[in-house]
C-alpha positions as a Markdown table, in Angstrom:
| # | Residue | x | y | z |
|---|---|---|---|---|
| 1 | Met | -34.4 | 3.0 | -25.8 |
| 2 | Ser | -32.4 | 1.4 | -28.6 |
| 3 | Asn | -29.3 | 2.7 | -26.9 |
| 4 | Gly | -30.5 | 1.6 | -23.5 |
| 5 | Ser | -28.0 | 0.1 | -21.1 |
| 6 | Pro | -27.7 | -3.6 | -20.6 |
| 7 | Thr | -28.7 | -3.2 | -16.9 |
| 8 | Ala | -32.0 | -1.5 | -18.0 |
| 9 | Tyr | -32.9 | -4.4 | -20.2 |
| 10 | Leu | -31.8 | -6.8 | -17.4 |
| 11 | Leu | -34.4 | -5.1 | -15.1 |
| 12 | Trp | -37.0 | -5.6 | -17.8 |
| 13 | Ala | -36.1 | -9.2 | -18.1 |
| 14 | Ile | -36.2 | -9.8 | -14.4 |
| 15 | Leu | -39.6 | -8.2 | -14.0 |
| 16 | Ser | -41.0 | -10.1 | -17.0 |
| 17 | Cys | -39.7 | -13.4 | -15.6 |
| 18 | Ile | -41.2 | -12.7 | -12.1 |
| 19 | Tyr | -44.6 | -11.9 | -13.7 |
| 20 | Leu | -44.5 | -15.1 | -15.7 |
| 21 | Val | -43.7 | -17.1 | -12.6 |
| 22 | Phe | -46.5 | -15.4 | -10.8 |
| 23 | Leu | -48.9 | -16.1 | -13.6 |
| 24 | Leu | -48.0 | -19.8 | -13.8 |
| 25 | Leu | -48.3 | -20.2 | -10.0 |
| 26 | His | -51.6 | -18.4 | -10.0 |
| 27 | Leu | -53.0 | -20.7 | -12.7 |
| 28 | Trp | -51.6 | -23.8 | -10.9 |
| 29 | Tyr | -53.1 | -23.0 | -7.5 |
| 30 | Tyr | -56.3 | -21.7 | -9.0 |
| 31 | Asp | -57.3 | -24.9 | -10.8 |
| 32 | Arg | -54.1 | -26.5 | -12.0 |
| 33 | Phe | -54.4 | -25.0 | -15.5 |
| 34 | Ala | -57.9 | -26.5 | -16.0 |
| 35 | Cys | -59.2 | -23.1 | -16.9 |
| 36 | Leu | -57.0 | -23.1 | -20.0 |
| 37 | Arg | -58.9 | -25.9 | -21.6 |
| 38 | Trp | -61.0 | -24.9 | -24.6 |
| 39 | Asp | -64.2 | -26.2 | -23.0 |
| 40 | Ala | -63.5 | -24.8 | -19.5 |
| 41 | Gly | -65.9 | -22.5 | -17.7 |
| 42 | Arg | -69.6 | -22.2 | -17.4 |
| 43 | Gln | -69.8 | -20.4 | -20.8 |
| 44 | Pro | -67.1 | -21.8 | -23.0 |
| 45 | Gly | -66.7 | -20.5 | -26.5 |
| 46 | Ala | -64.2 | -19.3 | -29.1 |
| 47 | Phe | -64.4 | -15.6 | -28.1 |
| 48 | Lys | -63.5 | -16.4 | -24.4 |
| 49 | Arg | -60.7 | -18.7 | -25.4 |
| 50 | Val | -59.2 | -16.1 | -27.8 |
| 51 | Met | -59.2 | -13.5 | -25.1 |
| 52 | Thr | -57.7 | -15.9 | -22.6 |
| 53 | Tyr | -54.9 | -17.1 | -24.9 |
| 54 | Ser | -54.1 | -13.7 | -26.3 |
| 55 | Tyr | -53.6 | -12.3 | -22.9 |
| 56 | Leu | -51.5 | -15.4 | -21.7 |
| 57 | Ala | -49.3 | -15.2 | -24.8 |
| 58 | Thr | -48.3 | -11.6 | -24.1 |
| 59 | Val | -46.2 | -12.4 | -21.0 |
| 60 | Pro | -44.0 | -15.3 | -22.5 |
| 61 | Leu | -43.4 | -13.2 | -25.6 |
| 62 | Leu | -42.2 | -10.3 | -23.5 |
| 63 | Val | -40.0 | -12.7 | -21.6 |
| 64 | Val | -38.4 | -13.9 | -24.8 |
| 65 | Phe | -37.8 | -10.4 | -26.0 |
| 66 | Ser | -36.4 | -9.0 | -22.8 |
| 67 | Val | -34.2 | -12.0 | -22.0 |
| 68 | Ala | -32.8 | -12.3 | -25.5 |
| 69 | Ile | -32.1 | -8.6 | -26.0 |
| 70 | Thr | -30.4 | -8.5 | -22.5 |
| 71 | Val | -28.1 | -11.3 | -23.5 |
| 72 | Phe | -27.1 | -9.5 | -26.7 |
| 73 | Lys | -26.7 | -6.2 | -24.9 |
| 74 | Phe | -24.2 | -7.7 | -22.5 |
| 75 | Lys | -22.4 | -9.5 | -25.3 |
| 76 | Glu | -21.9 | -6.3 | -27.2 |
| 77 | Gly | -21.0 | -4.2 | -24.2 |
| 78 | Phe | -20.1 | -0.5 | -24.4 |
| 79 | Val | -18.1 | 1.9 | -26.6 |
| 80 | Ile | -16.3 | 5.2 | -25.8 |
| 81 | Ser | -17.6 | 8.1 | -27.9 |
| 82 | Asp | -16.2 | 11.6 | -27.3 |
| 83 | Gly | -15.0 | 10.6 | -23.9 |
| 84 | Thr | -18.3 | 9.1 | -22.9 |
| 85 | Ile | -19.0 | 5.5 | -22.2 |
| 86 | Thr | -22.2 | 4.4 | -23.9 |
| 87 | Pro | -23.9 | 1.1 | -24.8 |
| 88 | Arg | -22.8 | 0.0 | -28.3 |
| 89 | Pro | -25.4 | 1.1 | -30.8 |
| 90 | Phe | -27.0 | -1.5 | -33.1 |
| 91 | Ser | -25.2 | -0.2 | -36.1 |
| 92 | Leu | -21.9 | -1.3 | -34.5 |
| 93 | Trp | -23.1 | -4.7 | -33.4 |
| 94 | Ser | -21.6 | -7.9 | -34.9 |
| 95 | Thr | -23.5 | -9.2 | -37.9 |
| 96 | Ser | -24.6 | -12.4 | -36.2 |
| 97 | Asn | -26.1 | -10.6 | -33.2 |
| 98 | Arg | -27.6 | -7.8 | -35.3 |
| 99 | His | -29.6 | -10.3 | -37.3 |
| 100 | Trp | -31.6 | -11.2 | -34.2 |
| 101 | Val | -32.7 | -7.7 | -33.4 |
| 102 | Leu | -35.4 | -7.4 | -36.1 |
| 103 | Pro | -37.1 | -10.8 | -35.2 |
| 104 | Leu | -37.1 | -9.7 | -31.5 |
| 105 | Tyr | -38.7 | -6.4 | -32.5 |
| 106 | Phe | -41.5 | -8.4 | -34.2 |
| 107 | Ile | -41.9 | -10.4 | -31.1 |
| 108 | Leu | -42.2 | -7.2 | -29.0 |
| 109 | Ser | -44.7 | -5.7 | -31.4 |
| 110 | Ile | -46.9 | -8.9 | -31.5 |
| 111 | Ala | -46.8 | -9.1 | -27.7 |
| 112 | Trp | -47.9 | -5.5 | -27.3 |
| 113 | Ser | -50.6 | -5.9 | -29.9 |
| 114 | Leu | -52.1 | -8.8 | -28.0 |
| 115 | Glu | -52.1 | -6.7 | -24.9 |
| 116 | His | -54.0 | -4.0 | -26.8 |
| 117 | Val | -56.6 | -6.6 | -27.9 |
| 118 | Thr | -57.2 | -7.5 | -24.2 |
| 119 | His | -57.5 | -4.0 | -22.9 |
| 120 | Leu | -59.7 | -2.9 | -25.7 |
| 121 | Glu | -62.0 | -5.7 | -25.1 |
| 122 | Glu | -62.3 | -4.7 | -21.4 |
| 123 | Leu | -63.0 | -1.1 | -22.4 |
| 124 | Thr | -65.6 | -1.9 | -25.0 |
| 125 | Phe | -67.4 | -4.5 | -22.9 |
| 126 | Trp | -67.7 | -2.1 | -20.0 |
| 127 | Val | -69.0 | 0.6 | -22.3 |
| 128 | Phe | -71.5 | -2.0 | -23.6 |
| 129 | Leu | -72.7 | -2.8 | -20.0 |
| 130 | Leu | -72.9 | 0.9 | -19.1 |
| 131 | Ser | -75.0 | 1.6 | -22.2 |
| 132 | Gln | -77.6 | -1.1 | -21.7 |
| 133 | Gly | -81.1 | 0.3 | -21.8 |
| 134 | Pro | -84.5 | -1.1 | -21.0 |
| 135 | Glu | -84.2 | -3.4 | -24.1 |
| 136 | Lys | -81.3 | -5.8 | -23.5 |
| 137 | Arg | -78.8 | -5.8 | -26.4 |
| 138 | Glu | -76.7 | -8.6 | -27.5 |
| 139 | Trp | -72.9 | -8.2 | -27.3 |
| 140 | Trp | -72.3 | -9.8 | -30.7 |
| 141 | Gln | -74.7 | -7.3 | -32.4 |
| 142 | Ser | -73.5 | -4.2 | -30.6 |
| 143 | Trp | -71.4 | -1.4 | -32.0 |
| 144 | Glu | -69.0 | -1.9 | -29.1 |
| 145 | Tyr | -68.2 | -5.4 | -30.3 |
| 146 | Arg | -67.7 | -4.1 | -33.9 |
| 147 | Leu | -65.4 | -1.4 | -32.5 |
| 148 | Trp | -63.4 | -4.0 | -30.6 |
| 149 | Thr | -63.1 | -6.1 | -33.8 |
| 150 | Phe | -61.9 | -3.2 | -35.8 |
| 151 | Gly | -59.5 | -2.0 | -33.2 |
| 152 | Ser | -58.1 | -5.5 | -32.7 |
| 153 | Ile | -57.5 | -5.9 | -36.4 |
| 154 | Cys | -55.8 | -2.5 | -36.5 |
| 155 | Thr | -53.4 | -3.2 | -33.6 |
| 156 | Val | -52.6 | -6.8 | -34.6 |
| 157 | Ala | -51.8 | -5.7 | -38.1 |
| 158 | Gly | -50.4 | -2.2 | -37.2 |
| 159 | Met | -47.8 | -3.0 | -34.6 |
| 160 | Pro | -45.8 | -5.5 | -36.8 |
| 161 | Thr | -46.3 | -3.2 | -39.8 |
| 162 | Thr | -44.6 | -0.5 | -37.8 |
| 163 | Val | -41.6 | -2.7 | -37.4 |
| 164 | Leu | -41.7 | -3.6 | -41.1 |
| 165 | Ala | -41.9 | 0.0 | -42.2 |
| 166 | Thr | -39.0 | 1.2 | -40.0 |
| 167 | Arg | -36.8 | -1.8 | -40.2 |
| 168 | Ser | -34.1 | 0.0 | -42.2 |
| 169 | Asn | -32.8 | 1.7 | -39.1 |
| 170 | Leu | -32.7 | -0.5 | -36.1 |
| 171 | Asp | -31.7 | 2.3 | -33.8 |
| 172 | Thr | -34.9 | 4.2 | -34.4 |
| 173 | Cys | -37.2 | 1.2 | -35.1 |
| 174 | Ile | -37.9 | 0.5 | -31.4 |
| 175 | Ala | -38.7 | 4.2 | -30.9 |
| 176 | Tyr | -41.5 | 3.9 | -33.5 |
| 177 | Ile | -42.7 | 0.7 | -31.8 |
| 178 | Phe | -43.0 | 2.6 | -28.5 |
| 179 | Leu | -44.6 | 5.6 | -30.2 |
| 180 | Val | -47.4 | 3.6 | -31.8 |
| 181 | Gly | -47.9 | 1.2 | -28.9 |
| 182 | Ser | -47.9 | 3.9 | -26.3 |
| 183 | Ala | -50.3 | 6.1 | -28.4 |
| 184 | Ala | -52.8 | 3.2 | -28.6 |
| 185 | Gly | -52.4 | 2.3 | -24.9 |
| 186 | Thr | -52.8 | 5.9 | -23.7 |
| 187 | Thr | -55.9 | 6.3 | -25.9 |
| 188 | Thr | -57.5 | 3.2 | -24.3 |
| 189 | Thr | -56.5 | 4.4 | -20.8 |
| 190 | Ile | -58.0 | 7.9 | -21.4 |
| 191 | Cys | -61.3 | 6.3 | -22.7 |
| 192 | Phe | -61.5 | 4.3 | -19.4 |
| 193 | Leu | -62.0 | 7.6 | -17.6 |
| 194 | Tyr | -65.5 | 7.5 | -19.1 |
| 195 | Val | -66.1 | 4.1 | -17.6 |
| 196 | Leu | -64.9 | 5.3 | -14.2 |
| 197 | Ala | -67.1 | 8.4 | -14.4 |
| 198 | Arg | -70.2 | 6.3 | -15.1 |
| 199 | Phe | -69.4 | 3.5 | -12.8 |
| 200 | Pro | -71.0 | 4.8 | -9.5 |
| 201 | Ser | -74.3 | 5.5 | -11.2 |
| 202 | Phe | -74.1 | 2.1 | -12.9 |
| 203 | Ile | -73.7 | 0.4 | -9.5 |
| 204 | Ala | -76.6 | 2.4 | -8.1 |
| 205 | His | -78.8 | 1.4 | -11.0 |
| 206 | Val | -77.9 | -2.3 | -10.5 |
| 207 | Lys | -78.8 | -2.1 | -6.8 |
| 208 | Ala | -82.0 | -0.3 | -7.6 |
| 209 | Glu | -83.0 | -3.1 | -10.0 |
| 210 | Gly | -82.7 | -5.6 | -7.1 |
| 211 | Ala | -79.6 | -7.4 | -8.0 |
| 212 | Glu | -78.2 | -9.9 | -5.6 |
| 213 | Pro | -75.4 | -8.7 | -3.3 |
| 214 | Asp | -73.0 | -11.2 | -4.9 |
| 215 | Val | -73.7 | -9.7 | -8.3 |
| 216 | Val | -73.1 | -6.2 | -7.0 |
């Protein structure tokens, strides 16, 4: 990925910008950004706002990374190595452009960690709902909430630490970012299979309890 072509990063930048525009239009047509206020919603609170802002911050950060790295990639261009035309590796970049790579890697790692926080909350809260017994448990006192807290701290600290630990070689640094980020994301996705397996019986239980159709 460090030696990815400028056009590959350009595609990333275009998709990121499209998603950001979609997100802004969605928020505008939904309630003209009113839902972003701290006291918005029927159940306002710090936890809800943290989840909202962490998710919304992910997309602009990805736009900054993808657009900036695309510009630098096109500026540096290509080199001919053993008769093969390849994108110029970071080690051969000009000093002024190379100095921007590490800060951009930190932006990417922070954006990815915020996405992990959001998806982990979705996973742990669904597990919390599926595990509810006759005695109603409180989310704040549950082991699922503690797991989310621990996992969030690990990813928010771990992703930038990965960049810090591998910063000596910019050509392999992004490979470690993708290794750690993908491992965390894949683990969360696999755990969601448990939620999917339990979901039909959960819906049947909710119906049997006499829940309103709108709730179901």
